[in-house]
ROLUM-350528 format. One line per field, with one value per residue (C-alpha): residue number from 1; residue in one letter; x, y, z. Coordinates in Angstrom, 2 decimals. Layout:
ROLUM-350528
pos c(NUM:...);
code c(A:...);
X c(X:...);
Y c(Y:...);
Z c(Z:...);
***
This chain:
ROLUM-350528
pos c(1:2:3:4:5:6:7:8:9:10:11:12:13:14:15:16:17:18:19:20:21:22:23:24:25:26:27:28:29:30:31:32:33:34:35:36:37:38:39:40:41:42:43:44:45:46:47:48:49:50:51:52:53:54:55:56:57:58:59:60:61:62:63:64:65:66:67:68:69:70:71:72:73:74:75:76:77:78:79:80:81:82:83:84:85:86:87:88:89:90:91:92:93:94:95:96:97:98:99:100:101:102:103:104:105:106:107:108:109:110:111:112:113:114:115:116:117:118:119:120:121:122:123:124:125:126:127:128:129:130:131:132:133:134:135:136:137:138:139:140:141:142:143:144:145:146:147:148:149:150:151:152:153:154:155:156:157:158:159:160:161:162:163:164:165:166:167:168:169:170:171:172:173:174:175:176:177:178:179:180:181:182:183:184:185:186:187:188:189:190:191:192:193:194:195:196:197:198:199:200:201:202:203:204:205:206:207:208:209:210:211:212:213:214:215:216:217:218:219:220:221:222:223:224:225:226:227:228:229:230:231:232:233:234:235:236:237:238:239:240:241:242:243);
code c(M:S:M:S:R:S:L:K:K:L:P:E:E:N:K:A:V:F:N:S:S:C:A:R:G:G:F:F:W:Y:D:R:D:M:E:R:D:K:N:K:Q:V:I:G:I:Y:N:K:I:A:K:K:Y:A:E:A:F:D:N:D:R:S:D:D:R:Y:V:D:R:L:L:A:C:L:G:R:N:G:R:I:L:D:L:G:C:G:T:G:R:L:A:G:Y:M:Q:A:K:G:F:E:V:V:G:V:D:L:S:E:K:M:L:E:I:A:K:R:K:H:P:G:I:G:F:I:L:A:D:M:R:E:L:E:L:E:E:K:S:F:D:A:V:C:L:A:Y:S:I:F:H:F:E:K:P:E:A:R:E:I:L:K:K:A:N:V:F:L:R:P:G:G:F:L:F:L:I:V:Q:E:G:E:G:E:V:F:E:N:D:P:L:F:P:E:D:K:I:F:L:S:L:Y:S:E:N:E:M:V:R:I:A:E:D:S:G:F:G:V:V:R:I:E:R:C:A:P:A:N:Q:D:V:E:F:D:F:N:K:L:I:A:I:C:R:K:V);
X c(-22.76:-25.19:-24.33:-24.59:-22.11:-19.62:-19.92:-18.88:-15.54:-14.71:-12.27:-14.19:-12.89:-14.29:-17.79:-18.53:-17.42:-19.62:-22.69:-22.18:-21.84:-25.01:-26.92:-25.91:-27.65:-25.65:-24.05:-20.44:-18.27:-15.26:-12.01:-8.83:-6.67:-8.85:-8.42:-4.63:-4.60:-7.78:-6.34:-6.29:-10.10:-10.31:-8.31:-10.56:-13.60:-11.96:-11.09:-14.78:-16.10:-13.41:-15.73:-18.56:-16.07:-14.82:-18.39:-19.29:-16.21:-14.11:-16.25:-16.69:-15.11:-16.06:-12.48:-10.82:-10.88:-9.03:-6.43:-6.01:-5.00:-2.28:-1.05:-0.95:1.50:3.82:4.00:4.06:5.21:6.55:6.59:3.68:3.31:-0.33:-0.56:-3.79:-4.47:-7.36:-8.58:-6.30:-8.89:-6.89:-3.58:-4.97:-6.25:-2.87:-1.03:-3.36:-2.33:1.29:2.64:4.57:2.63:3.45:0.44:0.55:-2.24:-2.60:-5.82:-4.99:-8.45:-8.36:-4.92:-6.05:-8.59:-6.06:-3.51:-6.11:-7.48:-4.16:-1.44:0.97:1.23:3.53:1.45:2.93:1.15:2.41:1.51:2.27:3.43:6.28:6.99:10.64:11.34:14.15:14.30:13.55:12.37:8.83:7.42:4.10:2.50:-1.23:-3.14:-6.75:-9.35:-6.67:-5.07:-8.36:-8.36:-5.42:-5.36:-4.10:-0.63:-0.08:-1.35:1.20:4.01:2.76:2.89:6.45:7.34:5.72:7.90:11.01:9.93:9.42:11.99:12.63:9.55:7.42:3.67:1.31:-2.33:-4.83:-8.53:-10.01:-13.43:-14.29:-15.34:-14.04:-12.52:-12.37:-15.46:-16.71:-19.22:-21.32:-19.53:-21.95:-21.01:-21.01:-23.38:-23.07:-19.65:-18.40:-15.25:-12.81:-12.51:-10.41:-12.17:-10.31:-11.19:-9.58:-7.36:-6.31:-5.47:-3.28:-1.54:-0.71:0.61:2.79:4.06:5.12:7.18:4.61:3.15:-0.51:-1.03:-4.78:-7.69:-11.17:-14.33:-16.99:-20.05:-20.25:-20.86:-23.05:-24.50:-25.65:-22.07:-20.08:-19.76:-22.08:-19.33:-18.02:-14.59:-11.50:-9.10:-5.63:-2.57:0.56:4.19:7.34:9.26);
Y c(-25.71:-27.55:-28.45:-32.16:-31.88:-29.89:-32.43:-35.24:-33.51:-33.47:-36.05:-38.74:-37.64:-34.14:-35.21:-36.08:-32.60:-31.07:-33.11:-32.56:-28.82:-28.58:-30.73:-28.46:-25.55:-23.76:-23.92:-25.03:-24.03:-26.27:-24.52:-26.48:-23.71:-23.80:-27.57:-27.18:-24.42:-24.11:-21.19:-19.16:-19.44:-18.52:-15.33:-14.37:-14.59:-12.61:-9.86:-9.72:-9.66:-7.58:-4.66:-6.94:-8.94:-5.83:-4.72:-8.16:-8.92:-5.88:-5.07:-8.72:-9.31:-12.99:-14.24:-11.75:-14.07:-16.75:-14.28:-13.01:-16.52:-16.51:-13.08:-14.20:-16.91:-14.28:-11.98:-8.19:-7.88:-9.79:-10.02:-11.76:-12.90:-12.95:-15.24:-14.73:-11.48:-10.40:-6.91:-6.77:-7.08:-9.47:-7.82:-4.48:-6.00:-7.55:-4.32:-2.37:-4.77:-3.69:-6.31:-5.76:-7.38:-8.22:-9.16:-11.27:-11.90:-12.65:-10.68:-7.20:-5.85:-7.19:-5.68:-2.31:-2.19:-3.47:-0.80:1.95:0.87:-0.04:2.24:1.39:-2.27:-3.63:-5.61:-7.84:-8.97:-12.53:-16.19:-17.71:-20.89:-18.95:-16.47:-15.86:-14.17:-14.28:-17.53:-17.49:-13.88:-14.14:-15.05:-16.23:-17.08:-16.59:-18.67:-17.72:-18.57:-19.06:-22.50:-24.24:-22.66:-24.88:-28.56:-30.54:-31.43:-27.71:-26.82:-29.17:-27.45:-24.02:-25.10:-26.32:-22.94:-21.20:-23.30:-22.00:-18.37:-18.93:-18.43:-21.41:-21.93:-19.71:-20.15:-21.06:-19.92:-21.73:-21.35:-23.93:-25.27:-28.59:-31.56:-34.24:-34.03:-31.22:-29.47:-26.60:-24.46:-21.45:-18.41:-16.73:-13.28:-14.28:-17.26:-17.17:-18.80:-21.96:-21.65:-24.41:-25.54:-28.20:-29.45:-30.83:-33.10:-32.43:-35.50:-34.47:-30.98:-32.37:-34.72:-32.08:-29.75:-32.45:-33.54:-29.92:-29.62:-28.30:-29.48:-28.65:-26.48:-25.95:-26.74:-25.23:-25.58:-22.97:-22.53:-19.76:-16.41:-15.20:-17.87:-15.27:-14.49:-17.54:-21.08:-23.57:-25.52:-25.47:-23.92:-25.42:-22.96:-24.21:-22.78:-24.79:-24.38:-25.01:-27.99);
Z c(-40.20:-37.93:-34.34:-35.15:-38.03:-35.93:-33.11:-35.46:-35.96:-32.26:-30.89:-29.04:-25.64:-26.22:-27.26:-23.64:-22.57:-25.28:-24.34:-20.61:-21.07:-23.16:-20.71:-17.82:-19.45:-22.10:-25.53:-25.48:-28.43:-28.88:-29.77:-30.40:-28.90:-25.80:-25.56:-25.74:-23.12:-21.10:-19.16:-22.38:-22.48:-18.79:-19.32:-22.22:-19.96:-17.17:-19.62:-20.54:-16.98:-15.23:-14.45:-13.26:-11.20:-9.42:-8.70:-7.33:-5.23:-4.43:-1.36:-0.34:3.07:3.43:2.94:5.28:8.29:6.34:5.07:8.63:9.70:7.04:8.11:11.74:10.69:9.22:12.22:11.95:8.33:5.39:1.62:-0.15:-3.76:-4.90:-7.95:-9.88:-8.03:-10.29:-9.46:-6.41:-3.63:-1.44:-2.37:-1.23:2.00:2.80:1.98:4.28:7.06:6.63:4.22:1.01:-1.82:-5.44:-7.61:-10.77:-13.26:-16.97:-17.48:-18.73:-17.89:-14.33:-13.78:-15.13:-12.30:-9.74:-10.64:-10.50:-7.12:-5.50:-6.92:-4.11:-5.13:-7.83:-10.35:-13.06:-16.23:-16.61:-16.93:-13.52:-15.24:-16.84:-14.06:-13.22:-9.89:-7.37:-5.45:-1.71:-1.85:-0.39:2.99:1.57:-1.77:-2.18:-4.76:-4.05:-6.72:-9.37:-9.22:-10.07:-13.55:-14.54:-15.33:-12.36:-13.70:-14.37:-10.90:-9.38:-11.30:-10.20:-6.55:-7.05:-8.57:-5.59:-3.31:-5.08:-4.54:-0.80:1.90:4.22:6.35:4.10:3.77:0.93:0.97:-1.26:-2.03:-4.41:-5.36:-3.73:-5.82:-8.15:-11.63:-14.17:-15.54:-17.67:-15.76:-16.67:-15.30:-12.88:-14.18:-17.85:-18.25:-22.03:-21.65:-19.98:-17.88:-16.97:-13.34:-11.66:-8.53:-5.51:-2.64:0.72:0.38:-3.11:-1.93:0.85:-1.57:-4.18:-1.46:0.06:-3.36:-3.97:-0.79:1.69:4.94:5.51:8.60:8.38:6.04:6.29:4.25:3.56:1.37:-1.26:0.40:-2.46:-4.73:-7.26:-8.26:-7.12:-8.42:-6.76:-4.98:-1.45:-1.07:0.55:2.18:3.13:4.82:4.08:5.06:3.07:4.46);
***
């Protein structure tokens, strides 16, 4: 089947996504399951790139100073839920600082690496949208490089779920890609595939946090530390507190 014939079968609203993706430098294959659940496509890519991801990021210390600011809010110890923990780099860093950490991810291959590198941490294979844990049982929830792989209405619901898991006055830590709208981008570690990203402005990030029961304590902005392996967007880093 030719590309032009397959394009004719796309719903009108998806033709723009198809054309935009091709114009940005890559072939985009439309999949109806992917359209229904874009995070399913994201997990497929992370399973493919898990080893490359660990090689690229597990020794990257560029986010440590931001995590340290979160940990300073918690005091000497506490219990942290890392949602979208990937290969466990940040979970391992927080554990080494004396905190109890629970990591959650839906990529089996990423979690295999996390469990091997950080055997002292409890890791859970689960979809964070469906996660059931004890209410008010964590001092902080970390959503670093994960929430932007969900459509924005889903992201809002995940933040509300995080709020339920937090003890009164608990903290939320977010790292997202800065921008506008929702896009498919070439994954830097697997450029053959496009990966879904929701981009956030600073005002939008504040609004979604406040709508989910948080007050924003601090927001910072930084450029990618390594443009060879990161998306070409600035990053917004936020610390929020349950109100």
